[in-house]
C-alpha positions in Angstrom: 0.0 0.0 0.0 1.4 3.3 -0.9 1.0 6.4 1.2 2.1 8.7 -1.6 -1.4 10.2 -2.2 -1.4 11.3 1.5 2.0 12.9 1.2 1.0 14.7 -2.0 -1.8 16.5 -0.1 1.0 18.6 1.5 1.9 21.6 -0.6 4.4 20.7 -3.3 6.8 23.4 -2.1 7.0 21.7 1.3 9.7 19.3 0.4 11.0 19.0 4.0 7.6 17.9 5.4 7.1 15.5 2.6 10.5 13.9 3.3 9.7 13.9 7.1 6.5 11.8 6.5 8.2 9.5 4.0 10.8 8.6 6.6 8.2 8.1 9.3 6.0 5.9 7.2 9.0 3.8 6.0 10.1 3.2 9.6 6.6 2.3 10.7 6.4 -0.2 7.9 9.8 -1.7 8.9 8.6 -2.1 12.5 5.4 -3.9 11.4 2.9 -1.1 12.2 -0.4 -1.6 10.3 -2.5 1.2 8.9 -5.9 1.1 10.6 -7.8 3.5 8.2 -6.5 3.1 4.6 -9.6 4.9 3.3 -8.1 8.2 4.8 -5.1 8.1 2.4 -6.6 9.7 -0.6 -8.2 12.6 1.2 -5.1 13.4 3.3 -7.0 12.7 6.5 -5.6 11.6 9.9 -3.9 8.2 9.6 -3.5 5.8 12.5 -0.9 3.0 12.6 -1.0 0.2 15.3 1.4 -2.4 16.5 0.2 -4.1 19.7 -0.2 -1.5 22.5 1.6 1.1 20.4 0.0 3.5 17.9 1.1 6.4 15.8 -1.1 9.1 14.4 -0.1 11.2 11.4 -2.1 14.3 10.6 -1.8 17.4 8.4 -3.7 19.4 11.0 -2.4 18.6 14.5 -2.7 21.3 17.1 0.4 22.6 18.8 0.4 25.4 21.4 1.6 28.7 19.9 2.1 27.2 16.4 -1.5 26.5 15.8 -2.5 23.8 13.3 0.5 22.1 11.6 1.4 18.7 10.3 2.9 16.2 12.8 2.8 12.8 14.5 1.6 11.7 17.9 3.0 8.5 19.5 1.0 6.5 22.1 2.0 3.5 24.1 -1.1 2.2 25.9 0.7 -0.5 28.0 3.1 1.9 29.6 0.7 4.8 29.4 2.9 7.4 27.7 2.5 9.6 24.6 4.3 12.4 22.9 3.7 14.7 19.9 6.1 16.1 17.3 5.6 18.7 14.6 6.9 17.9 11.1 9.7 20.4 11.8 11.4 18.3 14.4 14.5 16.5 13.0 13.2 13.2 11.7 15.9 11.2 13.5 14.5 12.3 16.8 11.0 11.1 15.9 12.4 7.8 14.5 14.2 7.3 17.8 11.0 7.8 19.7 9.1 5.5 17.4 11.9 2.9 18.0 11.1 3.0 21.8 7.6 1.9 20.9 9.1 -1.4 19.8 11.4 -2.5 22.5 12.2 -5.8 20.8 13.8 -4.0 17.9 17.6 -4.0 18.0 
């Protein structure tokens, strides 16, 4: 399944954000996260990926204090009861590192 139509809903001039989401989606796939709502791809709507107790939400319109509505991802771990949210302006390696903690068996 390709997520390219979702990424293309971002403005074409926004190469950095497009790259951010491409890296995030690739890592989620590598870790075995499954997209829960594939019907949301074409409209660029909020996507939710799950792997056990962990889930990641990607949205073009996440709310961040001071910054308003901006693209980003939210990570949730139900078993350990923690979550965090990142804008698409955060360096992608930081977000990938946080995603990796959702999958403690990953080396």
